[in-house]
C-alpha positions as CSV (number, residue, x, y, z in Angstrom):
1,I,-42.2,-89.8,-1.7
2,G,-45.4,-88.8,-0.1
3,G,-47.6,-90.9,-2.4
4,N,-46.5,-94.3,-1.1
5,N,-47.5,-95.8,2.2
6,I,-43.9,-96.8,3.2
7,M,-43.0,-95.2,6.5
8,K,-39.8,-93.2,6.4
9,F,-38.3,-91.5,9.5
10,I,-35.4,-91.0,11.8
11,E,-35.6,-91.0,15.6
12,K,-32.5,-89.6,17.3
13,I,-31.2,-91.5,20.3
14,L,-27.8,-90.1,21.1
15,M,-26.4,-87.7,18.5
16,A,-23.6,-85.1,18.6
17,S,-25.9,-82.6,16.8
18,E,-27.9,-82.3,20.1
19,D,-25.0,-80.5,21.8
20,V,-22.8,-79.2,19.0
21,Q,-24.6,-76.6,16.9
22,S,-22.3,-76.9,13.9
23,Y,-23.5,-80.5,13.4
24,L,-27.1,-79.2,13.0
25,V,-28.0,-77.4,9.8
26,T,-31.1,-75.9,8.4
27,G,-31.6,-76.7,4.7
28,R,-34.0,-76.4,1.8
29,C,-34.5,-78.6,-1.2
30,E,-36.4,-77.8,-4.4
31,N,-37.8,-81.3,-4.3
32,E,-39.8,-83.2,-1.7
33,L,-37.6,-85.2,0.8
34,A,-38.3,-88.1,3.0
35,D,-37.6,-87.9,6.8
36,G,-34.5,-89.9,7.5
37,S,-33.1,-89.4,4.0
38,I,-29.4,-88.7,3.4
39,V,-28.8,-85.4,1.7
40,T,-25.8,-83.4,0.3
41,I,-25.5,-80.0,1.9
42,G,-24.6,-77.3,-0.5
43,D,-24.2,-73.5,-0.6
44,L,-26.2,-70.9,1.3
45,C,-29.7,-70.4,-0.1
46,D,-30.8,-67.1,-1.6
47,H,-32.6,-64.9,0.9
48,A,-36.4,-65.1,0.5
49,V,-36.9,-61.3,0.9
50,Y,-33.7,-59.5,0.0
51,K,-32.2,-59.6,-3.6
52,N,-28.6,-60.5,-4.0
53,V,-28.3,-61.5,-0.3
54,K,-27.7,-65.0,1.0
55,D,-29.8,-66.6,3.8
56,M,-27.1,-67.2,6.5
57,N,-29.5,-69.7,8.2
58,A,-30.3,-72.1,5.4
59,R,-28.3,-74.2,2.9
60,N,-29.3,-75.8,-0.4
61,L,-30.0,-79.5,-0.1
62,T,-30.0,-82.3,-2.7
63,A,-31.1,-85.8,-2.1
64,G,-28.4,-88.4,-1.9
65,Y,-24.9,-89.1,-0.6
66,T,-21.7,-88.5,-2.5
67,K,-18.5,-89.5,-0.8
68,G,-16.3,-86.5,-0.1
69,K,-19.2,-84.0,0.0
70,R,-20.8,-82.5,3.1
71,Y,-23.9,-84.5,4.0
72,G,-26.4,-85.0,6.7
73,I,-29.6,-86.9,7.6
74,V,-33.0,-85.1,7.3
75,D,-34.8,-84.9,10.6
76,Y,-38.0,-83.2,9.7
77,V,-39.9,-81.5,12.5
78,G,-43.2,-81.9,10.6
79,V,-46.2,-81.6,12.9
80,S,-49.9,-82.0,12.5
81,Q,-51.4,-78.8,11.2
82,G,-54.6,-77.4,9.9
83,T,-55.8,-74.0,8.6
84,I,-58.8,-72.3,10.1
85,Q,-59.8,-69.0,8.5
86,Q,-56.4,-68.5,7.0
87,V,-54.6,-69.1,10.3
88,V,-52.3,-72.2,10.4
89,Y,-52.5,-74.1,13.7
90,R,-49.8,-76.7,14.5
91,V,-49.6,-79.4,17.2
92,G,-46.1,-79.4,18.6
93,S,-45.2,-83.1,18.5
94,K,-43.2,-84.5,15.6
95,V,-45.4,-86.7,13.3
96,L,-43.4,-89.6,11.9
97,G,-43.4,-90.4,8.3
98,L,-44.3,-86.9,6.9
99,P,-42.3,-85.9,3.9
100,V,-40.5,-82.5,3.8
101,P,-42.5,-80.4,1.2
102,A,-40.4,-78.9,-1.6
103,N,-38.8,-75.6,-0.8
104,E,-39.6,-75.9,2.9
105,N,-36.8,-75.5,5.6
106,T,-35.9,-78.7,7.4
107,R,-33.5,-79.7,10.1
108,V,-30.5,-81.8,9.0
109,R,-28.2,-83.7,11.4
110,I,-24.6,-84.2,10.4
111,P,-23.7,-87.7,11.7
112,Q,-20.6,-88.2,13.8
113,V,-18.8,-91.5,14.7
114,G,-20.7,-93.1,17.6
115,D,-24.1,-91.4,16.9
116,E,-27.1,-93.6,17.5
117,F,-30.5,-93.4,16.0
118,Y,-33.4,-95.4,14.6
119,L,-34.3,-95.4,10.9
120,A,-37.5,-96.8,9.5
121,D,-37.2,-99.9,7.3
122,G,-38.7,-97.8,4.5
123,N,-35.5,-95.7,4.4
124,F,-33.5,-98.7,3.3
125,E,-33.3,-100.0,-0.3
126,A,-34.0,-103.5,1.1
127,T,-35.1,-104.8,4.5
128,P,-32.4,-103.9,7.0
129,V,-30.5,-106.8,8.6
130,A,-29.0,-106.7,12.1
131,G,-25.2,-106.8,12.0
132,T,-25.0,-105.3,8.5
133,V,-23.1,-102.2,7.6
134,Y,-24.9,-99.6,5.5
135,T,-24.1,-96.4,3.6
136,G,-26.0,-93.6,1.8
137,K,-27.2,-93.9,-1.7
138,A,-27.6,-91.3,-4.5
139,D,-31.4,-91.3,-4.1
140,G,-31.3,-90.6,-0.4
141,S,-31.9,-94.2,0.8
142,Y,-29.5,-96.6,2.4
143,V,-27.8,-99.7,1.0
144,A,-25.3,-102.3,2.3
145,G,-21.8,-100.9,2.3
146,T,-18.3,-101.4,3.6
147,E,-17.1,-100.0,6.9
148,G,-14.7,-97.1,6.6
149,D,-15.8,-96.3,3.0
150,G,-17.1,-92.8,3.7
151,F,-20.3,-92.6,5.7
152,T,-21.2,-96.0,7.2
153,F,-23.3,-97.2,10.1
154,K,-24.1,-100.6,11.5
155,V,-27.7,-101.9,12.1
156,E,-27.4,-103.2,15.7
157,Y,-30.9,-104.7,15.7
158,V,-34.4,-104.4,14.1
159,T,-37.6,-104.0,16.1
160,D,-41.2,-103.1,15.7
161,K,-42.3,-99.5,15.3
162,I,-45.3,-99.1,17.5
163,M,-47.5,-96.0,17.0
164,G,-50.2,-95.9,19.6
165,Q,-51.5,-99.5,19.5
166,V,-50.6,-100.2,15.9
167,N,-47.5,-101.9,14.6
168,A,-46.4,-99.4,11.9
169,G,-43.6,-101.5,10.4
170,K,-40.0,-102.0,11.5
171,K,-37.2,-99.7,12.7
172,A,-33.5,-100.3,12.8
173,Y,-31.2,-99.2,15.6
174,C,-28.1,-97.7,13.9
175,T,-24.7,-96.7,15.2
176,V,-22.4,-94.6,13.0
177,L,-19.0,-96.3,12.3
178,S,-17.3,-93.8,9.9
179,V,-17.9,-90.4,8.5
């Protein structure tokens, strides 16, 4: 995921997870994940410190979407960081396109009908097309789908993703149709 130069990200616009805490989950995956990927949300993680205790604040994640399973979209809060004399310094703004490192906690948004967000064109299996309905795929990307068949969203339009003064590819404005 991190080795290629394809930008992958999600930018929330209007999502229920901003106001309803049960639609916002912290999760951890044993593999690297791309920002904006769809993931299956599993059981509670084992606690990092205490044996035989579950971490009530983190769930196991696996890449991909399976109809009928609890799922969400990775919204990684990755920020620029550096280590100076064994102290990690972080800049507080989200940096788009960073992958979630393996075994690191990440934010996951559980989509609801009517949610709106941008996804990078790199999150799609093929170039997104305005007016097309998409669904999650087993590898965490998105592919053309059929409305009402589990999780689906419509790409309303596709526009340039400008970062500073550079065109960093395309992003698709998405509206959730069914969950």
